[in-house]
C-alpha positions as CSV (number, residue, x, y, z in Angstrom):
1,X,-2.7,16.0,-15.3
2,X,-4.3,13.8,-12.5
3,X,-1.9,11.2,-11.5
4,X,0.8,12.5,-13.6
5,X,4.0,11.6,-11.8
6,X,6.5,13.1,-14.3
7,X,8.9,15.7,-13.0
8,X,7.2,19.2,-13.2
9,X,8.0,21.3,-16.2
10,X,9.4,24.9,-15.5
11,X,7.0,27.7,-16.0
12,X,7.7,29.7,-19.2
13,X,8.1,33.1,-17.7
14,X,11.3,34.1,-15.8
15,X,10.9,35.1,-12.3
16,X,11.0,38.9,-11.8
17,X,14.4,40.1,-10.5
18,X,13.1,41.4,-7.2
19,X,11.0,38.4,-6.4
20,X,11.2,37.0,-2.9
21,X,13.3,33.9,-3.0
22,X,11.8,30.6,-2.1
23,X,14.0,29.5,0.8
24,X,11.5,27.4,2.8
25,X,9.3,25.8,0.2
26,X,6.5,28.2,1.0
27,X,6.6,29.9,-2.4
28,X,6.8,27.2,-5.1
29,X,6.3,27.8,-8.7
30,X,3.7,25.8,-10.7
31,X,4.8,24.0,-13.7
32,X,3.4,24.8,-17.1
33,X,1.3,21.5,-17.0
34,X,0.0,22.3,-13.7
35,X,-1.1,25.8,-14.8
36,X,-2.8,24.5,-18.0
37,X,-4.5,21.9,-15.9
38,X,-6.0,24.6,-13.6
39,X,-6.6,27.0,-16.6
40,X,-9.2,24.6,-18.1
41,X,-11.3,25.2,-15.0
42,X,-10.6,28.9,-14.2
43,X,-10.9,32.5,-15.7
44,X,-8.0,34.6,-16.8
45,X,-8.2,38.5,-16.2
46,X,-5.8,41.5,-16.6
47,X,-4.5,43.4,-13.7
48,X,-3.0,46.8,-13.3
49,X,-0.5,48.4,-10.9
50,X,-2.1,49.2,-7.5
51,X,-5.1,46.9,-8.0
52,X,-5.9,45.1,-4.8
53,X,-6.8,41.4,-5.3
54,X,-6.9,40.3,-1.6
55,X,-7.7,42.7,1.2
56,X,-6.6,42.3,4.7
57,X,-9.5,41.6,7.0
58,X,-11.8,40.3,4.3
59,X,-12.5,36.8,3.0
60,X,-11.2,35.6,-0.3
61,X,-13.0,32.7,-2.1
62,X,-10.6,32.5,-5.0
63,X,-7.3,30.6,-5.7
64,X,-5.2,33.0,-7.8
65,X,-2.2,32.1,-10.0
66,X,0.1,34.8,-11.5
67,X,0.5,34.2,-15.1
68,X,2.5,37.4,-15.9
69,X,3.4,40.6,-14.0
70,X,4.1,40.7,-10.3
71,X,2.2,41.0,-7.1
72,X,3.4,42.2,-3.6
73,X,2.1,41.0,-0.2
74,X,1.5,43.9,2.0
75,X,0.8,44.2,5.8
76,X,-1.1,47.2,7.3
77,X,-2.0,48.3,3.9
78,X,-2.9,52.0,3.7
79,X,-1.6,52.8,7.1
80,X,1.6,54.5,8.2
81,X,2.8,51.1,9.3
82,X,2.6,49.6,5.8
83,X,5.3,47.3,4.8
84,X,5.9,44.8,1.9
85,X,6.3,41.3,3.2
86,X,7.2,39.7,-0.1
87,X,7.0,39.8,-4.0
88,X,5.8,37.1,-6.3
89,X,6.2,36.8,-10.0
90,X,4.8,34.4,-12.8
91,X,4.0,30.8,-11.9
92,X,3.4,31.4,-8.3
93,X,0.0,31.4,-6.6
94,X,-1.5,33.5,-3.8
95,X,-3.0,32.7,-0.5
96,X,-2.2,30.7,2.7
97,X,-4.0,28.4,5.1
98,X,-6.9,30.7,6.0
99,X,-8.0,30.5,2.3
100,X,-8.8,26.8,2.8
101,X,-10.4,27.3,6.3
102,X,-12.6,30.1,5.4
103,X,-10.8,32.7,7.5
104,X,-10.3,36.3,6.6
105,X,-7.0,37.3,5.0
106,X,-4.1,38.5,7.1
107,X,-2.4,40.4,4.4
108,X,-3.2,42.4,1.3
109,X,-2.2,41.3,-2.1
110,X,-1.5,44.3,-4.5
111,X,-0.4,44.3,-8.1
112,X,3.1,45.7,-8.6
113,X,3.6,45.2,-12.3
114,X,0.7,45.0,-14.9
115,X,0.0,41.3,-16.1
116,X,-2.6,38.6,-16.1
117,X,-4.0,36.3,-13.3
118,X,-5.8,33.0,-13.3
119,X,-8.7,32.8,-10.8
120,X,-10.5,29.5,-9.6
121,X,-13.2,29.3,-6.9
122,X,-11.8,27.5,-3.9
123,X,-14.6,24.9,-4.0
124,X,-13.5,24.0,-7.5
125,X,-9.8,23.8,-6.5
126,X,-10.8,21.3,-3.8
127,X,-12.3,19.1,-6.4
128,X,-9.3,19.4,-8.8
129,X,-6.6,18.7,-6.1
130,X,-8.6,15.6,-5.2
131,X,-7.9,14.4,-8.8
132,X,-4.2,15.4,-8.7
133,X,-2.7,14.6,-5.2
134,X,0.8,16.0,-6.3
135,X,-0.7,19.3,-7.0
136,X,-2.7,19.2,-3.7
137,X,0.4,18.4,-1.7
138,X,2.4,21.2,-3.2
139,X,-0.3,23.7,-2.3
140,X,-0.9,22.4,1.2
141,X,2.8,22.3,2.0
142,X,3.1,26.0,0.7
143,X,0.1,27.1,2.8
144,X,1.4,25.4,5.9
145,X,4.8,27.0,5.5
146,X,3.3,30.5,4.8
147,X,1.0,30.4,7.9
148,X,4.1,29.5,9.9
149,X,6.0,32.5,8.5
150,X,3.1,34.7,9.2
151,X,2.9,33.7,12.7
152,X,6.7,34.1,13.1
153,X,6.6,37.6,11.6
154,X,3.9,38.7,14.1
155,X,1.4,39.7,11.5
156,X,-2.3,39.7,12.0
157,X,-4.1,41.2,15.1
158,X,-2.5,42.4,18.2
159,X,-3.4,41.5,21.8
160,X,-2.4,44.0,24.3
161,X,-2.7,43.0,27.9
162,X,-0.8,42.1,31.1
163,X,1.3,39.0,31.5
164,X,-0.6,38.6,34.9
165,X,-3.9,38.7,33.5
166,X,-5.9,35.4,33.2
167,X,-8.0,36.9,30.2
168,X,-4.8,37.9,28.5
169,X,-3.5,34.3,28.9
170,X,-6.9,33.0,27.6
171,X,-6.6,35.1,24.5
172,X,-3.0,34.2,23.8
173,X,-3.7,30.5,24.3
174,X,-6.7,30.6,21.9
175,X,-4.7,32.4,19.2
176,X,-1.7,30.1,19.6
177,X,-3.7,26.9,19.6
178,X,-5.6,27.9,16.6
179,X,-2.2,29.0,14.9
180,X,-3.5,32.5,14.2
181,X,-1.1,35.2,13.2
182,X,-0.9,37.6,16.0
183,X,1.4,39.7,18.2
184,X,1.2,40.1,22.0
185,X,2.1,43.5,23.5
186,X,2.8,43.2,27.2
187,X,1.2,46.0,29.3
188,X,3.9,45.6,31.9
189,X,7.0,46.1,29.8
190,X,6.3,47.0,26.1
191,X,6.8,50.8,25.4
192,X,4.2,50.5,22.6
193,X,1.4,49.6,25.0
194,X,1.0,53.0,26.6
195,X,1.0,54.7,23.2
196,X,-1.7,52.4,21.9
197,X,-3.9,52.9,24.9
198,X,-3.7,56.7,24.6
199,X,-4.4,56.4,20.9
200,X,-7.6,54.4,21.4
201,X,-8.6,56.0,24.8
202,X,-8.6,52.9,26.8
203,X,-7.6,52.7,30.5
204,X,-5.3,50.0,31.5
205,X,-8.0,48.3,33.7
206,X,-10.1,47.7,30.6
207,X,-7.4,45.4,29.1
208,X,-6.9,43.0,27.5
209,X,-7.8,44.3,24.1
210,X,-7.5,43.0,20.6
211,X,-6.7,45.4,17.8
212,X,-7.4,44.6,14.3
213,X,-6.1,46.5,11.2
214,X,-5.9,49.7,13.5
215,X,-9.6,50.0,12.9
216,X,-11.4,47.5,15.3
217,X,-10.8,47.2,18.9
218,X,-12.4,44.4,21.0
219,X,-12.3,45.0,24.7
220,X,-11.7,41.7,26.7
221,X,-13.5,39.6,24.0
222,X,-14.6,36.1,24.5
223,X,-13.0,33.4,22.4
224,X,-16.1,33.3,20.3
225,X,-16.0,37.0,19.6
226,X,-12.3,36.7,18.5
227,X,-13.2,33.8,16.4
228,X,-15.8,35.7,14.5
229,X,-13.4,38.6,13.9
230,X,-11.0,36.5,12.1
231,X,-13.4,34.1,10.3
232,X,-13.3,31.0,12.3
233,X,-16.6,29.1,12.7
234,X,-18.1,29.4,16.1
235,X,-21.7,27.9,16.2
236,X,-24.8,30.1,15.7
237,X,-27.6,30.3,18.2
238,X,-29.8,28.5,15.7
239,X,-30.3,24.7,16.1
240,X,-28.5,22.6,13.5
241,X,-29.1,18.9,12.7
242,X,-26.7,16.3,11.4
243,X,-26.2,12.6,11.1
244,X,-23.1,12.7,13.4
245,X,-21.9,15.1,16.1
246,X,-18.2,14.6,17.2
247,X,-17.3,16.3,20.4
248,X,-13.6,17.1,20.8
249,X,-11.1,17.4,17.9
250,X,-8.0,15.6,19.0
251,X,-6.6,12.7,16.9
252,X,-9.6,10.6,17.6
253,X,-12.1,13.3,16.8
254,X,-10.4,14.6,13.7
255,X,-10.1,10.8,12.4
256,X,-13.8,10.3,13.1
257,X,-14.7,13.5,11.1
258,X,-12.6,12.6,8.3
259,X,-14.0,9.1,8.0
260,X,-17.5,10.2,8.9
261,X,-17.7,12.9,6.4
262,X,-15.8,11.0,3.6
263,X,-18.5,8.1,3.9
264,X,-21.4,10.3,3.4
265,X,-22.6,11.2,6.8
266,X,-23.3,15.0,7.5
267,X,-20.8,15.6,10.2
268,X,-20.4,18.3,12.8
269,X,-17.1,18.7,14.6
270,X,-17.1,20.7,17.9
271,X,-14.2,21.9,19.9
272,X,-14.1,24.4,22.8
273,X,-10.7,25.8,22.1
274,X,-9.0,24.5,18.9
275,X,-8.6,21.5,16.7
276,X,-5.8,19.1,17.6
277,X,-6.4,18.6,21.3
278,X,-3.6,17.7,23.6
279,X,-1.6,16.2,20.8
280,X,-1.4,19.6,19.2
281,X,0.7,20.8,22.0
282,X,3.4,18.2,21.2
283,X,6.5,19.8,19.7
284,X,7.4,16.6,17.8
285,X,5.8,13.3,17.4
286,X,8.4,10.8,16.2
287,X,6.8,7.5,16.6
288,X,3.6,8.2,14.5
289,X,3.3,5.8,11.7
290,X,4.0,7.2,8.3
291,X,6.3,10.2,9.4
292,X,9.8,8.8,9.8
293,X,11.3,12.2,10.6
294,X,8.4,13.0,12.9
295,X,5.7,15.6,12.8
296,X,4.8,18.3,15.1
297,X,1.3,18.0,16.8
298,X,0.2,21.4,15.3
299,X,1.0,20.2,11.7
300,X,-0.8,17.0,12.3
301,X,-3.8,18.8,13.7
302,X,-3.7,21.3,10.8
303,X,-3.7,18.5,8.1
304,X,-6.5,16.6,9.9
305,X,-8.6,19.8,10.0
306,X,-8.2,20.5,6.3
307,X,-8.9,16.8,5.5
308,X,-12.2,16.8,7.5
309,X,-13.2,20.1,5.8
310,X,-12.3,18.8,2.3
311,X,-14.8,16.0,2.8
312,X,-17.5,18.3,3.9
313,X,-17.3,18.2,7.6
314,X,-18.6,21.3,9.5
315,X,-15.9,22.3,12.0
316,X,-17.2,24.7,14.8
317,X,-14.6,26.4,17.0
318,X,-14.9,27.5,19.7
319,X,-18.0,25.3,20.5
320,X,-18.0,24.1,24.1
321,X,-20.4,21.3,24.7
322,X,-22.3,21.8,28.0
323,X,-24.9,19.1,28.0
324,X,-25.8,15.9,26.2
325,X,-29.4,14.8,26.2
326,X,-31.3,12.1,24.6
327,X,-34.6,12.9,22.8
328,X,-37.6,10.9,22.7
329,X,-37.4,10.4,18.9
330,X,-34.0,8.7,19.0
331,X,-32.0,11.8,18.3
332,X,-29.4,13.3,20.7
333,X,-29.1,17.0,21.6
334,X,-25.8,18.7,22.5
335,X,-26.3,22.1,24.1
336,X,-23.4,24.6,23.8
337,X,-22.2,26.8,26.6
338,X,-22.7,30.0,24.6
339,X,-26.0,29.2,23.4
340,X,-27.5,27.0,20.5
341,X,-28.0,23.2,20.1
342,X,-26.8,20.6,17.7
343,X,-29.0,17.6,17.1
344,X,-27.9,14.3,15.4
345,X,-28.7,10.7,15.2
346,X,-25.3,9.6,16.6
347,X,-22.6,11.2,18.7
348,X,-18.8,10.3,19.2
349,X,-17.4,11.5,22.5
350,X,-13.7,12.4,21.8
351,X,-13.0,15.0,24.5
352,X,-9.7,13.5,25.6
353,X,-8.1,14.4,28.8
354,X,-6.4,17.3,30.7
355,X,-3.1,17.0,32.5
356,X,-3.5,16.9,36.2
357,X,-2.5,20.1,38.2
358,X,0.3,19.8,40.6
359,X,-0.9,20.3,44.1
360,X,2.0,22.0,46.0
361,X,2.1,25.2,48.2
362,X,2.6,28.4,46.2
363,X,1.8,27.2,42.8
364,X,-1.6,28.9,42.4
365,X,-0.1,32.4,42.0
366,X,2.2,31.5,39.1
367,X,0.1,29.0,37.2
368,X,-0.2,30.3,33.5
369,X,2.7,32.7,34.0
370,X,5.6,30.4,35.1
371,X,3.9,27.0,35.5
372,X,2.5,25.4,32.4
373,X,0.7,22.2,31.3
374,X,1.8,22.3,27.7
375,X,5.1,23.0,26.0
376,X,4.7,24.8,22.7
377,X,6.5,27.8,21.1
378,X,4.0,30.0,23.0
379,X,5.3,28.8,26.4
380,X,8.9,28.4,25.3
381,X,9.0,32.1,24.4
382,X,8.4,33.2,27.9
383,X,11.6,31.5,29.3
384,X,14.1,31.2,26.5
385,X,17.0,32.5,28.6
386,X,16.4,30.8,31.9
387,X,16.6,27.2,33.2
388,X,13.4,25.3,33.5
389,X,12.0,22.2,35.2
390,X,9.9,19.4,33.6
391,X,7.9,17.2,35.9
392,X,6.6,13.8,34.7
393,X,8.0,10.5,33.4
394,X,5.8,9.8,30.3
395,X,6.2,10.4,26.7
396,X,4.6,13.9,26.8
397,X,7.2,14.9,29.6
398,X,10.1,13.4,27.3
399,X,8.9,15.4,24.1
400,X,8.6,18.6,26.2
401,X,12.2,18.1,27.5
402,X,13.7,17.6,24.1
403,X,11.7,20.6,22.7
404,X,12.7,23.0,25.4
405,X,16.4,21.9,25.4
406,X,16.6,23.4,22.0
407,X,15.5,26.8,23.4
408,X,16.7,27.2,26.9
409,X,20.2,26.7,28.6
410,X,19.2,23.9,31.1
411,X,16.3,21.5,31.5
412,X,15.9,19.6,34.8
413,X,13.6,16.6,34.3
414,X,12.1,15.4,37.6
415,X,10.7,11.9,37.7
416,X,9.0,10.5,40.7
417,X,10.0,6.9,40.0
418,X,13.5,5.1,39.9
419,X,13.5,4.4,36.2
420,X,13.2,6.8,33.3
421,X,12.3,4.1,30.9
422,X,9.4,2.8,33.0
423,X,6.6,4.8,31.2
424,X,8.7,6.5,28.5
425,X,9.4,5.2,25.0
426,X,13.0,4.1,24.6
427,X,13.7,6.5,21.6
428,X,12.9,9.4,24.0
429,X,15.0,8.0,26.9
430,X,18.1,7.6,24.5
431,X,18.0,11.2,23.4
432,X,17.3,12.6,26.9
433,X,20.2,10.7,28.5
434,X,22.6,11.9,25.7
435,X,21.6,15.6,25.6
436,X,24.1,17.9,27.2
437,X,21.5,20.4,28.4
438,X,19.3,18.0,30.2
439,X,19.7,16.7,33.8
440,X,17.5,13.9,35.1
441,X,16.5,13.7,38.7
442,X,15.0,10.3,39.6
443,X,12.9,9.7,42.7
444,X,12.3,13.4,42.9
445,X,9.2,15.2,43.7
446,X,8.3,19.0,43.9
447,X,7.4,20.0,47.5
448,X,7.1,23.8,47.2
449,X,7.2,26.6,44.7
450,X,9.2,29.8,45.6
451,X,7.7,32.8,43.8
452,X,8.3,36.6,43.8
453,X,6.6,39.3,41.9
454,X,4.0,36.7,40.7
455,X,6.6,34.6,38.8
456,X,8.4,31.5,39.7
457,X,12.0,32.0,41.2
458,X,12.8,28.4,42.4
459,X,11.3,25.1,43.5
460,X,12.0,23.0,46.6
461,X,12.4,19.3,45.5
462,X,12.8,16.2,47.7
463,X,14.2,12.8,47.1
464,X,11.4,10.4,48.0
465,X,13.9,7.7,49.2
466,X,16.3,9.7,51.3
467,X,14.2,12.5,52.2
468,X,16.9,15.0,51.2
469,X,15.7,18.4,50.1
470,X,17.3,20.9,47.8
471,X,16.4,24.2,46.0
472,X,16.4,24.3,42.2
473,X,16.7,27.7,40.6
474,X,14.2,27.6,37.7
475,X,12.1,30.3,36.1
476,X,9.5,28.0,34.6
477,X,8.0,24.6,35.3
478,X,6.2,22.3,32.8
479,X,3.9,19.7,34.4
480,X,2.9,16.3,32.8
481,X,1.9,14.1,35.6
482,X,-1.1,12.0,34.3
483,X,-4.5,13.0,33.0
484,X,-8.1,13.4,34.0
485,X,-10.9,13.0,31.6
486,X,-12.9,15.9,30.3
487,X,-16.4,14.3,31.2
488,X,-17.7,16.7,33.9
489,X,-20.1,18.0,31.3
490,X,-21.7,14.6,30.7
491,X,-23.1,14.4,34.3
492,X,-24.7,10.9,34.8
493,X,-26.0,10.7,31.2
494,X,-23.5,8.0,30.2
495,X,-21.8,5.4,32.5
496,X,-18.3,6.3,33.6
497,X,-15.7,4.2,35.5
498,X,-14.3,5.1,38.9
499,X,-11.8,7.6,37.6
500,X,-14.3,9.4,35.3
501,X,-13.4,7.9,32.0
502,X,-16.3,6.8,29.6
503,X,-17.1,3.0,29.8
504,X,-17.8,1.3,26.4
505,X,-18.8,-2.2,25.2
506,X,-20.1,-4.9,27.6
507,X,-19.1,-2.9,30.7
508,X,-21.1,0.0,29.5
509,X,-24.1,-2.1,28.7
510,X,-24.0,-3.7,32.2
511,X,-24.1,-0.2,33.7
512,X,-26.9,1.1,31.5
513,X,-30.1,2.4,33.2
514,X,-33.5,0.9,32.9
515,X,-34.6,-0.4,29.5
516,X,-32.3,1.6,27.4
517,X,-31.1,-1.5,25.5
518,X,-34.4,-3.3,25.2
519,X,-35.6,-3.6,21.6
520,X,-32.2,-2.7,20.1
521,X,-31.9,-6.3,18.5
522,X,-28.1,-6.2,19.2
523,X,-25.5,-5.9,22.0
524,X,-23.6,-2.9,22.8
525,X,-20.7,-2.4,20.3
526,X,-17.1,-2.2,21.4
527,X,-16.7,1.6,21.4
528,X,-20.4,2.2,22.2
529,X,-21.3,3.9,25.6
530,X,-24.3,3.0,27.8
531,X,-26.4,5.0,25.4
532,X,-27.2,3.3,22.0
533,X,-25.7,5.6,19.2
534,X,-23.3,7.3,21.4
535,X,-19.7,6.2,21.0
536,X,-16.4,7.2,22.7
537,X,-12.9,7.2,21.2
538,X,-9.4,8.3,22.3
539,X,-8.1,9.3,25.6
540,X,-11.7,9.9,27.2
541,X,-12.4,6.2,26.8
542,X,-11.9,3.9,29.7
543,X,-9.1,1.4,28.9
544,X,-7.8,3.3,25.9
545,X,-4.1,3.2,24.9
546,X,-2.8,6.8,25.3
547,X,-1.1,7.1,21.9
548,X,-1.9,9.3,18.9
549,X,-2.0,6.4,16.5
550,X,-4.4,4.3,18.7
551,X,-6.7,7.5,19.2
552,X,-6.8,8.0,15.4
553,X,-7.6,4.2,14.9
554,X,-10.4,4.4,17.4
555,X,-12.0,7.4,15.8
556,X,-12.0,5.6,12.5
557,X,-13.4,2.5,14.1
558,X,-16.1,4.6,15.8
559,X,-17.5,5.6,12.4
560,X,-17.7,1.9,11.4
561,X,-19.8,1.2,14.5
562,X,-21.8,4.2,13.8
563,X,-22.8,2.8,10.4
564,X,-23.7,-0.5,12.3
565,X,-26.0,1.3,14.6
566,X,-27.6,3.2,11.8
567,X,-28.1,-0.1,10.0
568,X,-30.3,-1.2,12.9
569,X,-32.3,2.0,13.0
570,X,-35.2,3.3,10.8
571,X,-33.9,6.9,10.7
572,X,-33.3,8.6,7.3
573,X,-29.6,9.6,7.0
574,X,-28.9,12.8,5.4
575,X,-26.7,12.4,2.2
576,X,-24.2,14.6,0.3
577,X,-25.8,16.7,-2.4
578,X,-24.6,14.3,-5.0
579,X,-26.1,11.0,-3.7
580,X,-25.7,9.0,-6.8
581,X,-22.2,8.2,-6.2
582,X,-19.5,8.0,-3.5
583,X,-18.1,11.4,-2.3
584,X,-14.8,12.5,-4.0
585,X,-11.9,10.2,-3.2
586,X,-13.9,7.2,-2.3
587,X,-15.1,4.0,-4.1
588,X,-18.0,1.9,-3.3
589,X,-17.7,-1.9,-2.9
590,X,-20.5,-4.4,-3.7
591,X,-22.9,-4.2,-0.7
592,X,-22.7,-0.5,-0.5
593,X,-19.9,-0.1,2.0
594,X,-17.8,3.1,1.5
595,X,-14.1,3.0,2.1
596,X,-11.5,5.8,1.9
597,X,-9.3,5.7,-1.2
598,X,-5.7,5.0,-0.5
599,X,-4.8,8.2,-2.5
600,X,-6.4,10.2,0.4
């Protein structure tokens, strides 16, 4: 079956009459040839009505294909709120994105009609789809679609808290950025909130709370506690060792993880909040090579995350790096904010950058409630019926404008300079200028925020040429006015430029302290910092091009230079368990260099 590009044959059994239709490509049916290919490596077993195959809140380690009979997907199984979400018949498979990422299930799968099911361990499935990219792509697209449908349906856990609470916003952001199915219940306005608080005997001042399966309640949990609840992979307090630590999982970090793991390095990827970085907040990236109709930042992050895991990278989220320290034996130690250390031969710094805060009177009280530094579905839901303002003149501001204009009645774009095209790509400028819901105000700056009841009511703007001021009635403001690097945690361990970005190459070596480079037998490599074996890639690097494609390219190039560094050292590099051949999906050229196969 591997490499078979023939049109898929229909599965032999007819769909059951009450089966949920596949309207969005999330519930495809495997062909007979694909089922036979999987059956060679799996196990068949009979199932009876009422039998639970996957239970909400528990991990499932098997890929299940329905051979006959039918299975229903149920939310809140065994509770008064139980409801059937969908029904699947022969030829369909179970699971969603969490199955590939090791998360617990956000649903229960229960047998409706007796039949037969094919089961494969998920690790075996990963090997098989590497041999058959058509099958792998079918499953991945289905799982991405199913996760989106679960998120849209408000399945999963519930976050109950006030819209004005910083901890509520923290939990909601963590859930949204990690694309976790959940529902927010607003303490201020949702009638359900008071009933739930009485039910669990929780006073309002102890919110926010997280409710899972009506059985577990977490009171103002940390991100790590929430991550453990749903099966993400926060680090343990034990020390772990690897060949490569990557700090930050935007496009640069994810690319480095994919190439590092696929080329045999034991790779650990850390991120404080979620994989994807700043790029994951982009609603649509239209100028990324290979995606002619564009791709959302969250989808790109999801695919990169799965690809890194496929090659064996350990992804730890949330894992907030707090300190980088060189060891006497040539290793580097990264200490994490919540305890624990990760030690490795090499480090790639890919922590990216944050959007700068807008410093104007009155803004502090409404940040996070009406003023945002990202434009995702999460933020857009808060202001769908009201006019909004976007501040900034770069591509991120342009992407936010077009995304919001699909969801709100009016978007005002405020640009400090006289030319919209000065820092924004032409394709965005053209769409913005044609959009009927967008108005562009050039030479315009925000001078004051008018708030009431802790929410934004209007902003005072000024033309910086004429000095003319006016009030703009908006209910939310999105700010994209440049970035600052995430390097505060590094202290003075590596050399930084005057703006705090990480120096690399000759500039870094010139600023290196003492005798760090003596005895290395080589000069500092292009992406290497002032510490040998520590590299920087993406937006955190001084002089980088702030584009998704260039960040991903630097992440891949950093791994090439990691190998160069290791080639000049005497340390033993940990290998994959099967060290006699290249890992799955790679080939080995004469001379021992590993290269990613074009098929992957």
